[in-house]
C-alpha positions in Angstrom: 31.3 -21.9 -5.1 29.8 -22.3 -1.6 26.7 -24.6 -1.4 24.4 -24.7 1.6 23.6 -28.3 2.6 19.9 -28.9 3.1 18.9 -30.8 6.3 18.4 -34.6 6.1 15.4 -35.4 3.9 14.5 -38.3 6.2 14.9 -37.0 9.8 15.4 -33.3 9.2 18.7 -33.2 11.1 21.4 -30.8 10.3 24.0 -33.2 11.7 25.6 -34.1 8.3 29.0 -35.3 7.3 30.7 -35.3 3.9 32.4 -38.7 3.4 35.3 -39.0 1.1 36.1 -42.6 0.0 38.5 -43.5 -2.7 37.4 -41.3 -5.6 33.8 -40.6 -4.5 32.0 -38.3 -2.1 28.7 -38.6 -0.4 26.6 -36.9 2.3 25.8 -38.9 5.4 23.3 -38.0 8.1 24.9 -38.6 11.5 21.5 -38.9 13.2 19.6 -41.5 11.1 22.6 -42.7 9.0 21.0 -42.2 5.6 23.3 -41.3 2.8 23.2 -39.6 -0.5 24.5 -40.8 -3.8 28.2 -41.4 -4.3 29.6 -38.9 -6.9 33.1 -38.2 -8.1 33.1 -34.6 -7.0 31.8 -33.0 -3.8 29.7 -30.4 -5.6 27.7 -33.1 -7.5 27.1 -35.0 -4.3 25.9 -31.9 -2.5 23.6 -30.8 -5.4 22.0 -34.3 -5.5 21.5 -34.4 -1.7 19.9 -31.0 -1.8 17.7 -32.0 -4.8 16.4 -35.1 -2.9 15.8 -33.1 0.3 13.8 -30.5 -1.6 11.7 -33.1 -3.4 10.8 -34.9 -0.2 10.0 -31.7 1.6 7.7 -30.7 -1.3 6.0 -34.1 -1.3 5.3 -33.8 2.5 3.9 -30.3 2.1 1.5 -31.4 -0.7 -0.2 -34.1 1.3 1.9 -37.1 0.2 2.9 -38.5 3.5 3.1 -42.1 2.1 6.3 -41.1 0.3 8.1 -40.6 3.6 7.1 -44.0 4.9 8.0 -45.9 1.8 11.5 -44.2 1.6 12.2 -45.3 5.2 11.1 -48.8 4.4 13.4 -48.9 1.4 16.3 -47.4 3.3 15.8 -50.1 6.1 15.8 -52.8 3.4 19.0 -51.5 1.9 20.7 -51.3 5.4 19.5 -54.9 6.2 20.9 -56.1 2.9 24.3 -54.4 3.5 24.4 -55.9 6.9 23.8 -59.4 5.5 26.4 -58.9 2.8 29.0 -57.8 5.4 28.1 -60.7 7.6 28.5 -63.2 4.6 31.9 -61.8 3.8 33.3 -62.7 7.2 35.5 -65.8 7.3 33.5 -69.0 8.0 34.8 -71.5 10.5 36.3 -74.5 8.8 34.2 -77.7 9.1 36.0 -80.9 10.0 35.5 -83.6 7.3 33.9 -86.8 8.4 
């Protein structure tokens, strides 16, 4: 079954990529780097991406602009945390003992 992918719910870009990692799939916006949930099958990942996009579009149309700002803040916090975790996993230089 063919599923049309909705534009990015955060930046409205159509520049999307389906990422396949190990046994999961997710949709990634190539413009703002937001990503959808990881699911075991592509269809579920696409359906959840589209559901999120539709909900956010409806929220913006019904005069709830604060939703958009809060989601961007949350997304930024998650990116920052991921960056910190990646940085913490890098090998630390060995300290000389005194």
